C-alpha positions as CSV (number, residue, x, y, z in Angstrom):
1,M,-45.6,-16.1,29.9
2,N,-44.6,-19.8,30.3
3,E,-41.8,-20.8,32.6
4,N,-39.5,-21.7,29.8
5,L,-39.7,-18.1,28.6
6,Q,-39.2,-16.6,31.9
7,R,-35.9,-18.2,32.3
8,A,-34.9,-17.6,28.9
9,P,-31.4,-16.2,28.7
10,V,-32.6,-13.2,26.1
11,G,-35.1,-10.7,26.9
12,V,-38.5,-11.8,25.9
13,L,-41.8,-9.5,25.6
14,E,-45.4,-10.9,25.0
15,T,-47.6,-8.5,23.4
16,T,-51.0,-7.8,22.0
17,L,-51.6,-7.5,18.4
18,D,-51.9,-3.7,19.2
19,G,-48.5,-3.7,21.1
20,E,-49.5,-3.8,24.5
21,I,-47.2,-5.5,26.9
22,E,-48.7,-8.4,28.8
23,A,-45.7,-10.0,30.3
24,A,-41.8,-9.5,30.3
25,N,-39.1,-11.8,31.6
26,P,-36.3,-10.8,33.8
27,A,-33.6,-10.8,31.0
28,A,-35.9,-8.3,29.0
29,A,-35.9,-6.0,31.9
30,T,-32.2,-6.1,32.5
31,T,-31.5,-5.5,28.8
32,L,-34.0,-2.3,28.7
33,D,-32.6,-1.0,32.2
34,A,-36.3,-1.5,33.6
35,D,-38.5,-3.2,36.1
36,A,-40.3,-6.3,34.7
37,G,-43.4,-5.3,36.4
38,E,-43.6,-1.6,35.4
39,L,-43.2,-2.8,31.7
40,V,-46.4,-4.6,31.9
41,G,-49.5,-2.7,30.5
42,R,-47.2,-0.4,28.8
43,D,-47.3,0.1,24.8
44,V,-44.2,-1.6,23.6
45,S,-43.1,1.7,21.6
46,S,-43.1,3.4,25.0
47,A,-41.3,0.7,26.7
48,L,-38.5,0.6,24.4
49,P,-36.5,3.5,24.2
50,R,-37.9,6.4,21.7
51,S,-35.5,6.0,18.9
52,A,-37.3,2.7,18.1
53,N,-40.7,4.0,18.0
54,G,-40.7,4.4,14.0
55,T,-39.4,1.2,13.3
56,L,-41.6,-0.8,16.0
57,R,-44.9,1.2,14.5
58,E,-44.2,-0.1,10.9
59,A,-43.7,-3.5,12.6
60,F,-46.9,-3.4,14.1
61,A,-48.7,-2.1,11.2
62,G,-49.5,-5.5,9.8
63,D,-52.4,-7.6,10.8
64,P,-51.0,-9.9,12.4
65,P,-47.7,-7.9,12.6
66,D,-44.9,-9.0,10.1
67,E,-42.2,-11.3,11.3
68,Q,-38.8,-9.5,11.3
69,S,-35.7,-8.7,13.0
70,I,-34.5,-5.2,13.7
71,E,-31.2,-4.2,14.9
72,E,-30.8,-0.5,16.0
73,Y,-28.6,1.8,18.2
74,Y,-30.4,3.2,21.1
75,P,-28.7,6.5,22.8
76,E,-31.0,6.6,25.8
77,I,-29.3,3.3,26.9
78,D,-26.0,3.4,25.0
79,R,-26.6,0.0,23.5
80,W,-27.4,-1.7,20.2
81,L,-30.4,-3.8,20.5
82,E,-31.3,-6.6,17.9
83,I,-35.3,-7.4,18.4
84,D,-36.8,-10.6,16.3
85,L,-40.5,-10.0,16.2
86,F,-43.3,-13.3,15.8
87,G,-46.6,-12.5,15.5
88,D,-49.4,-14.8,14.9
89,D,-53.6,-14.1,15.5
90,D,-53.1,-14.5,19.4
91,G,-50.2,-12.0,20.1
92,V,-46.6,-11.1,19.3
93,L,-43.5,-12.1,20.9
94,L,-40.4,-9.9,20.9
95,Y,-36.9,-11.4,21.6
96,V,-34.4,-8.7,22.7
97,R,-30.9,-9.1,22.6
98,D,-27.9,-6.9,23.3
99,R,-25.5,-6.6,20.7
100,T,-23.4,-4.0,21.8
101,R,-20.0,-6.0,22.5
102,R,-20.7,-7.5,18.9
103,H,-20.6,-4.0,17.6
104,D,-18.0,-2.9,19.6
105,R,-15.9,-6.0,18.3
106,T,-16.9,-5.0,14.8
107,R,-15.9,-1.4,15.1
108,T,-12.6,-2.2,16.7
109,I,-11.8,-4.7,13.7
110,D,-12.9,-1.9,11.4
111,R,-10.7,0.7,13.0
112,L,-7.7,-1.5,12.9
113,E,-8.1,-2.5,9.3
114,H,-8.6,1.1,8.3
115,R,-5.4,1.7,10.3
116,L,-3.8,-1.3,9.0
117,E,-4.5,0.0,5.3
118,R,-3.2,3.6,6.5
119,V,0.1,2.1,7.5
120,E,0.5,0.3,4.3
121,A,-0.2,3.0,2.1
122,I,2.4,5.4,4.2
123,D,5.0,2.8,4.0
124,S,4.3,2.4,0.2
125,L,4.5,6.3,0.1
126,V,7.8,6.1,2.0
127,A,9.4,3.6,-0.3
128,T,8.2,5.5,-3.3
129,V,10.1,8.5,-1.9
130,L,13.1,6.5,-0.8
131,R,13.6,5.4,-4.3
132,K,13.4,8.7,-5.8
133,I,15.8,10.4,-3.4
134,I,18.4,7.5,-3.8
135,D,18.8,9.0,-7.5
136,A,18.9,12.3,-6.2
137,S,22.2,14.4,-7.6
138,A,21.6,17.6,-5.5
139,R,20.1,18.6,-1.8
140,E,17.3,20.6,-3.3
141,E,16.3,17.6,-5.4
142,V,16.0,15.5,-2.3
143,W,13.9,18.4,-0.4
144,H,11.4,18.8,-3.2
145,T,11.4,15.1,-3.9
146,V,10.0,14.7,-0.3
147,C,7.7,17.5,-0.2
148,D,6.2,16.8,-3.5
149,R,5.3,13.3,-2.6
150,L,4.1,14.0,1.2
151,G,2.3,17.2,0.5
152,T,0.3,16.1,-2.7
153,T,-0.8,12.4,-1.4
154,D,-4.4,12.0,0.0
155,L,-2.8,10.9,3.3
156,Y,-1.5,14.4,4.0
157,E,-2.8,18.2,3.1
158,F,0.6,20.0,3.5
159,A,4.5,19.4,3.7
160,W,7.4,21.6,3.8
161,I,11.2,21.3,4.4
162,G,13.2,23.7,6.3
163,E,17.0,23.8,5.7
164,R,19.3,24.6,8.6
165,D,21.9,27.4,8.0
166,L,24.5,26.3,10.5
167,T,26.3,29.4,10.6
168,D,23.4,31.1,12.3
169,D,21.4,28.3,13.2
170,Q,18.4,29.6,11.4
171,L,15.8,27.5,9.4
172,Q,14.9,28.4,5.9
173,I,12.0,27.3,3.8
174,A,13.9,25.2,1.0
175,A,10.5,23.4,-0.2
176,S,6.8,22.9,0.2
177,A,3.7,21.2,-1.2
178,G,0.0,21.2,-0.7
179,D,-2.8,24.2,-1.0
180,A,-1.8,26.1,2.4
181,P,-0.4,29.3,1.2
182,E,-1.3,31.4,4.4
183,L,0.3,28.7,6.8
184,L,3.5,28.7,4.8
185,D,3.7,32.6,5.1
186,T,2.8,32.3,8.7
187,I,5.6,29.6,9.0
188,S,8.3,31.7,7.5
189,D,7.1,34.7,9.6
190,Q,7.3,32.7,12.9
191,L,10.9,31.0,12.3
192,G,12.3,34.7,12.9
193,T,11.0,34.6,16.5
194,G,12.3,31.1,17.2
195,S,9.5,30.5,19.6
196,G,7.3,27.6,19.9
197,V,7.3,26.5,16.2
198,P,7.4,22.5,16.2
199,E,9.7,22.0,13.3
200,R,12.3,24.7,14.9
201,L,11.9,22.5,18.1
202,A,12.8,19.4,16.6
203,V,15.9,20.7,15.2
204,E,16.9,22.1,18.6
205,T,16.3,19.1,20.3
206,E,17.2,16.7,17.5
207,S,14.0,14.7,18.0
208,T,10.6,14.2,16.6
209,R,7.7,16.5,17.7
210,V,4.3,15.5,17.3
211,V,1.2,17.7,17.7
212,Q,-2.0,15.5,17.7
213,T,-4.3,18.8,18.4
214,I,-3.0,21.9,16.9
215,A,-5.9,23.8,18.6
216,D,-5.1,22.6,22.1
217,E,-1.0,23.2,21.5
218,D,-0.7,26.2,23.8
219,D,3.1,26.3,23.2
220,M,2.4,26.7,19.6
221,P,2.3,30.4,18.4
222,R,-1.3,31.7,18.0
223,E,-0.8,32.6,14.5
224,L,0.2,29.3,13.5
225,R,-2.5,27.6,15.0
226,V,-5.1,30.1,13.8
227,A,-3.6,29.7,10.0
228,A,-3.8,25.8,10.5
229,F,-7.3,25.9,11.4
230,G,-8.2,28.1,8.5
231,R,-7.3,25.2,6.2
232,G,-8.6,22.4,8.1
233,L,-5.4,21.2,9.5
234,Q,-5.6,19.5,13.0
235,S,-2.2,17.6,13.4
236,S,1.1,17.8,12.6
237,I,4.6,16.2,12.7
238,A,8.3,17.6,12.6
239,V,11.0,15.3,11.9
240,P,14.7,16.4,11.9
241,L,16.6,15.2,8.6
242,A,19.8,14.5,10.1
243,Y,22.9,11.9,9.2
244,G,25.2,11.3,12.2
245,E,25.4,14.1,14.3
246,T,24.4,16.5,11.9
247,V,20.8,17.8,11.4
248,Y,20.4,19.3,7.9
249,G,17.1,20.4,8.4
250,V,13.6,19.3,9.3
251,M,10.2,18.0,7.6
252,G,6.9,19.3,8.6
253,V,3.9,17.5,7.6
254,Y,0.3,18.4,8.5
255,A,-3.2,16.5,8.3
256,T,-6.7,17.0,8.7
257,R,-7.4,14.5,11.4
258,E,-6.9,15.0,15.2
259,D,-4.5,12.3,16.5
260,G,-3.5,12.1,13.1
261,F,0.1,10.3,13.5
262,S,0.0,6.7,15.0
263,E,3.2,5.4,16.4
264,Q,3.7,3.2,13.3
265,E,3.0,6.0,11.1
266,V,5.7,8.4,13.2
267,A,8.3,5.5,12.9
268,S,7.9,5.4,8.9
269,L,8.3,9.3,8.5
270,E,11.4,9.2,11.0
271,T,12.7,6.5,8.7
272,L,12.3,8.7,5.9
273,G,13.7,11.8,7.6
274,A,16.9,9.6,8.4
275,L,17.3,8.4,4.9
276,A,16.8,11.9,3.5
277,G,19.6,13.0,6.0
278,F,21.8,10.1,4.4
279,A,21.1,10.9,0.9
280,V,22.3,14.7,1.6
281,N,25.2,13.4,3.4
282,A,26.0,11.0,0.3
283,I,25.3,13.8,-2.1
284,Q,28.1,15.8,-0.3
285,Q,30.4,13.2,-0.8
286,A,29.8,12.5,-4.2
287,D,30.6,15.9,-5.0
288,L,33.7,15.4,-3.3
289,L,34.8,12.7,-4.9
290,F,34.2,13.8,-8.4
291,A,35.3,17.3,-7.9
292,D,37.7,18.7,-10.2
293,T,39.3,21.0,-7.5
294,V,39.0,20.5,-3.7
295,T,39.6,22.9,-0.5
296,E,42.2,21.6,1.5
297,L,41.6,22.6,5.1
298,T,44.0,22.2,8.0
299,L,42.8,22.8,11.3
300,S,44.3,22.5,14.8
301,V,42.2,21.6,17.6
302,A,43.4,22.1,21.2
303,D,41.3,20.2,23.6
304,D,42.4,18.1,26.0
305,T,39.1,15.9,26.2
306,I,40.0,14.2,22.8
307,P,41.1,10.3,23.3
308,F,44.2,10.6,21.2
309,V,45.4,13.7,22.5
310,V,45.2,12.1,25.9
311,A,46.9,9.0,24.8
312,A,49.6,11.4,23.2
313,E,50.3,13.5,26.8
314,T,50.5,10.0,28.4
315,A,53.0,8.9,25.7
316,D,54.8,12.3,26.0
317,D,54.9,11.5,22.1
318,R,53.0,12.2,18.8
319,L,50.7,9.7,17.5
320,A,49.7,9.6,13.7
321,L,46.3,8.4,12.0
322,D,46.8,5.6,9.4
323,G,43.1,5.6,8.5
324,A,39.7,5.2,10.0
325,V,36.3,3.4,9.1
326,L,33.0,4.3,10.0
327,R,30.9,1.1,11.3
328,E,27.0,0.9,10.9
329,D,26.4,1.7,14.5
330,E,28.6,4.9,13.9
331,T,31.6,3.7,16.1
332,V,35.0,4.7,14.2
333,M,37.6,2.6,14.1
334,C,40.7,4.4,14.1
335,Y,44.0,2.8,13.2
336,L,47.1,4.6,14.9
337,R,50.7,4.6,14.8
338,A,51.8,4.7,18.5
339,P,55.5,5.0,19.7
340,E,57.2,2.5,21.8
341,A,55.7,3.1,25.2
342,T,52.5,1.4,23.7
343,E,51.4,0.1,27.1
344,A,50.8,3.6,28.4
345,V,49.1,4.4,25.3
346,V,47.0,1.4,25.6
347,S,45.8,2.0,29.1
348,A,45.1,5.8,28.6
349,L,43.0,4.8,25.6
350,D,41.2,2.1,27.5
351,G,40.3,4.0,30.4
352,H,38.9,7.0,28.0
353,T,34.7,7.4,28.0
354,E,34.9,8.1,24.3
355,V,36.5,4.7,23.4
356,S,34.8,1.3,23.3
357,S,37.9,-1.0,22.5
358,V,41.7,-1.1,21.7
359,R,43.5,-3.6,20.1
360,A,47.3,-4.0,19.2
361,V,47.5,-4.9,15.8
362,Q,51.2,-5.1,14.9
363,E,54.6,-4.1,16.2
364,G,57.1,-2.1,14.1
365,E,60.7,-1.1,14.5
366,E,59.7,2.1,16.1
367,T,55.9,2.1,16.3
368,Q,53.1,-0.1,16.9
369,L,49.9,-0.3,14.9
370,L,46.5,0.0,17.1
371,E,43.2,-0.5,16.2
372,V,40.9,1.9,18.5
373,G,37.2,1.8,18.6
374,V,35.8,5.6,19.1
375,S,32.1,5.7,19.6
376,G,31.7,9.2,20.7
377,A,32.3,12.8,19.2
378,T,35.6,13.5,18.1
379,P,36.8,16.3,15.3
380,I,37.3,13.4,12.5
381,T,33.3,12.7,13.1
382,A,32.2,16.1,13.3
383,L,34.4,16.9,10.1
384,S,32.9,14.1,8.1
385,D,29.2,14.8,9.2
386,R,30.0,18.0,7.4
387,G,31.2,16.1,4.1
388,A,34.9,16.3,4.7
389,T,37.3,13.6,3.6
390,I,40.1,13.3,6.4
391,T,43.6,12.7,4.7
392,D,45.9,13.1,7.6
393,A,45.9,13.7,11.3
394,T,48.5,13.8,14.2
395,Y,47.9,14.1,17.7
396,T,50.3,16.0,20.1
397,P,50.0,16.1,23.8
398,R,48.3,19.2,23.7
399,S,46.4,19.4,20.4
400,A,45.2,17.5,17.1
401,E,46.3,18.5,13.7
402,I,43.9,17.3,10.7
403,V,44.0,17.8,7.4
404,A,40.7,17.6,5.5
405,D,39.0,17.8,1.6
406,L,36.1,19.8,1.3
407,P,34.1,20.2,-2.1
408,S,35.5,23.5,-3.5
409,D,32.0,24.8,-3.2
410,G,31.8,23.9,0.4
411,D,30.9,26.3,3.2
412,V,34.4,26.4,5.0
413,R,32.7,28.8,7.8
414,D,30.1,26.0,8.4
415,V,32.6,23.4,8.5
416,V,34.7,25.2,11.2
417,T,31.7,26.3,13.3
418,T,30.7,22.5,13.7
419,V,33.8,21.5,15.0
420,S,34.4,24.6,17.2
421,D,31.0,24.2,18.7
422,R,32.3,21.0,20.1
423,F,36.1,21.4,20.7
424,D,37.9,24.2,22.6
425,E,40.4,26.3,20.4
426,T,39.8,25.4,16.9
427,E,41.9,27.4,14.6
428,I,42.4,27.4,10.6
429,L,46.3,26.7,10.0
430,S,45.8,26.6,6.1
431,K,43.0,26.5,3.6
432,E,44.2,25.8,0.0
433,T,42.6,25.0,-3.3
434,Q,43.8,22.2,-5.0
435,A,43.1,20.9,-8.4
436,R,42.7,17.1,-9.0
437,E,43.2,15.2,-11.9
438,P,41.2,11.9,-12.1
439,E,43.0,9.0,-13.0
440,T,41.8,7.0,-15.8
441,M,41.1,3.2,-15.4
442,E,43.9,2.4,-18.0
443,A,46.4,4.3,-15.8
444,F,45.5,2.8,-12.7
445,R,45.8,-0.6,-14.4
446,N,49.2,0.3,-15.6
447,D,50.6,1.8,-12.2
448,L,49.5,-1.8,-10.6
449,A,51.0,-3.7,-13.2
450,E,54.2,-1.9,-12.5
451,A,53.9,-2.2,-9.0
452,L,53.3,-6.3,-9.0
453,T,56.1,-8.6,-9.5
454,D,55.7,-11.6,-12.5
455,K,55.2,-13.9,-9.8
456,Q,52.6,-12.1,-8.1
457,R,50.7,-11.2,-11.3
458,T,50.7,-14.9,-12.2
459,V,49.4,-16.1,-8.7
460,L,46.9,-13.5,-8.4
461,R,45.3,-14.1,-11.8
462,T,45.4,-17.8,-11.4
463,A,43.6,-17.5,-8.1
464,H,40.9,-15.2,-9.8
465,L,40.5,-17.3,-12.7
466,S,40.1,-20.7,-10.4
467,D,37.3,-19.0,-8.4
468,Y,39.5,-19.0,-5.1
469,F,37.8,-15.5,-4.5
470,T,34.6,-16.5,-4.7
471,S,32.1,-17.7,-1.8
472,P,32.2,-20.8,-1.7
473,R,35.8,-21.2,-3.1
474,G,35.9,-23.0,-6.2
475,S,39.6,-23.7,-5.5
476,T,41.5,-24.0,-2.4
477,S,45.2,-22.4,-1.9
478,E,46.6,-25.9,-2.2
479,E,44.9,-26.4,-5.6
480,V,46.0,-23.2,-6.9
481,A,49.5,-24.2,-5.9
482,E,49.1,-27.1,-7.8
483,A,48.2,-25.4,-10.8
484,L,51.3,-23.5,-10.6
485,D,53.4,-26.3,-9.4
486,I,54.9,-24.3,-6.4
487,A,54.2,-24.8,-2.7
488,G,51.1,-23.9,-0.9
489,P,53.1,-21.2,1.5
490,T,54.5,-19.7,-1.5
491,V,51.0,-19.0,-3.1
492,L,49.9,-17.6,0.2
493,Y,52.9,-15.4,0.3
494,H,52.4,-14.0,-3.2
495,L,48.6,-13.7,-2.8
496,R,49.1,-11.2,0.3
497,N,51.7,-9.3,-1.2
498,A,49.6,-8.9,-4.4
499,Q,46.2,-8.3,-2.6
500,R,48.2,-5.6,-0.4
501,K,49.3,-3.7,-3.3
502,L,45.9,-3.7,-4.8
503,L,44.4,-2.6,-2.0
504,D,46.8,0.3,-1.4
505,A,46.4,1.5,-5.1
506,F,42.5,1.4,-4.6
507,F,42.4,3.0,-1.0
508,D,44.9,5.3,-2.1
509,E,47.7,5.1,0.9
510,G,47.9,9.2,1.0
511,S,44.4,9.3,2.2
512,A,43.9,8.7,6.1
513,S,40.2,7.9,6.4
514,D,37.6,6.4,4.6
515,I,34.9,8.2,6.6
516,G,33.0,10.1,3.9
517,D,34.5,8.2,1.0
């Protein structure tokens, strides 16, 4: 072998026409994990891993051997080798290159592309389910929509929904999809034991449970593992279906792949679970909004940890709730009427762990309006989580008295249990069925027209027609004033009063809270 081939960065083997190795450079010895001297004199088919024998015999069958390129995996040395063969009447040259890294990169790229395709398919599936559940009009429709879409896709083999009964905290199968009847029966049997079922643990901990290898999950009941194995199911995920602090149920999804749920996939399914919980809560609110009758529930909650009870005790007076608004971050902005001793009230609220902010809004003759941000658990948020609408609330130095409306077919026991589980001495003061007669649009307009003065109605209509309320504004307050030939401050005065009456009529001054509306 000439000096250039000896120094070549790729492996080189010189052989006879029959395949006997006459020379090997150091690179070839390194690639083949052998000693260069020991390679000389051996048949090339014995020098290379046995897995190449068949291919090389075919390559040396020609006279002279055919020029060709062979790329194969050799298990003995755990490498991919590329062998280029060049023959003439004097002998054969074989160039041996290690292509393992290139194959690893290719496999990695293929794996990532497959994962990306899977994530895109899951996201598309989740988006489809979301569009369906947004239009759902009943809780059962939400459950069946989620199951039918997940359990009948190529991505998963089986899905089920467990609905939580808050009266005894048990799970009941509400919907299922996919061909796994034995597994569904086993899940139903095991739910009663309350031990190790991933979906039950997800509800208890209010967090997602991922089982990447069912066969190795010793905490899962053996009967459940055997039933899953019998259907070829190897991994699962259990996602709570919750809104706010209330877990309505759980979504169980099963796949035939080990390690079948990536981080992105888990995140997508958790998003689906959260929005399914939101949809159920929204359905409850819609049922209440359009109900002909409601159940008016009055609760007394004697718990000295409630921030407004603490403030009332500090002021030694009553506090009244004007209204409350739930922000996107689940902080509740409460608007309270406080007594004259507002400094003491503000100080007590500002130092409370559940309160995130306190601001004096307006001072009246006998009371002060306070804006209080509450980021922790309160009876109001507990009630709204169960579909109630707060209509009134007062706080004394010892307790809170809250009036809430529930759908006429709502589970009062469920609602009261939700509150009593979180706060001491919860008592039902009254429960009455109230008839509601929806106000027609015409009646609403007539009542509002009577409430507005002629000047207020004129200013409000002129501002509306001149695009004062658009963004960006089509007219300024000065231009509206000029159109009416009145002073600018007068326009603003009438606008504010008219808007106030309009908002009072829309939000209904008799309702204390917009949480759940």
